[in-house]
Every structure is written in C-alpha cells, then in structure tokens.
C-alpha positions in Angstrom: 89.2 94.5 188.0 87.8 98.1 187.9 87.2 100.0 184.7 90.3 102.2 183.8 88.0 105.0 183.0 86.3 104.8 186.4 89.8 104.8 188.0 90.8 107.9 186.1 87.6 109.6 187.1 88.3 108.8 190.8 91.8 110.1 190.5 90.7 113.4 188.9 87.9 113.9 191.4 90.4 113.4 194.3 92.9 115.7 192.8 90.3 118.4 192.3 89.0 117.9 195.8 92.6 118.4 197.1 93.2 121.5 195.2 89.8 123.0 196.4 90.6 122.1 200.1 94.1 123.7 199.8 92.6 126.8 198.3 90.0 127.0 201.0 92.6 126.5 203.8 94.8 129.1 202.2 91.9 131.6 202.0 90.8 131.0 205.6 91.2 134.0 207.8 93.9 134.0 210.5 94.6 136.0 213.7 92.4 139.0 214.5 90.3 138.4 211.3 89.7 134.9 212.3 88.6 136.1 215.8 86.4 138.8 214.4 84.7 136.4 211.9 84.1 133.8 214.7 82.6 136.4 217.0 80.4 137.7 214.1 79.1 134.1 213.3 78.5 133.3 217.0 76.7 136.6 217.5 74.4 135.8 214.5 73.8 132.3 216.0 73.1 133.7 219.5 70.7 136.3 218.1 68.9 133.7 216.0 68.5 131.3 219.0 67.3 134.2 221.3 64.8 135.2 218.8 63.5 131.6 218.5 63.3 131.4 222.2 61.2 134.5 222.5 59.0 133.3 219.5 58.4 130.0 221.3 57.5 131.8 224.6 55.1 134.0 222.8 53.4 131.1 221.1 53.2 129.3 224.5 51.6 132.4 226.1 49.0 132.7 223.2 48.1 129.1 223.5 47.5 129.5 227.2 45.3 132.5 226.6 43.2 130.6 224.1 42.8 127.6 226.4 41.4 129.8 229.2 
C-alpha cells in the first residue's frame, strides 16, 4: 500500500497541472490572432533555417578554398 502523503502529493500535483493546462488553453489565441502568431513563429523558424543554410555553405566554401 502506498503512503497516504505520497498519494496526496500526486493528487495535488495533478490538480495543479490541470489548472495550469486549463489556463494555458484559455489564454491561447484564436482566429486571426492565432494565424498571425503562427505566421510570425514560422517566419522566425524559416529565417533561422535559411541563415543556418547560408552559414553552412559559407563554411564549405571556405574549407574548399583552404584545401586548394
């Protein structure tokens, strides 16, 4: 049998997790705001990946020049 204090702790942690998840769901943007937020995040990700790609190509070119 499990310790009653441990059970109480598990119930309280679960309760607080449910409350936090509910609050996060309620605060999540909807409609046009959601679309704008998604586009903003995707634009940031795209710009980062494009920058990384350029950086890798530059390093490859520098390495090729050093090897010549």
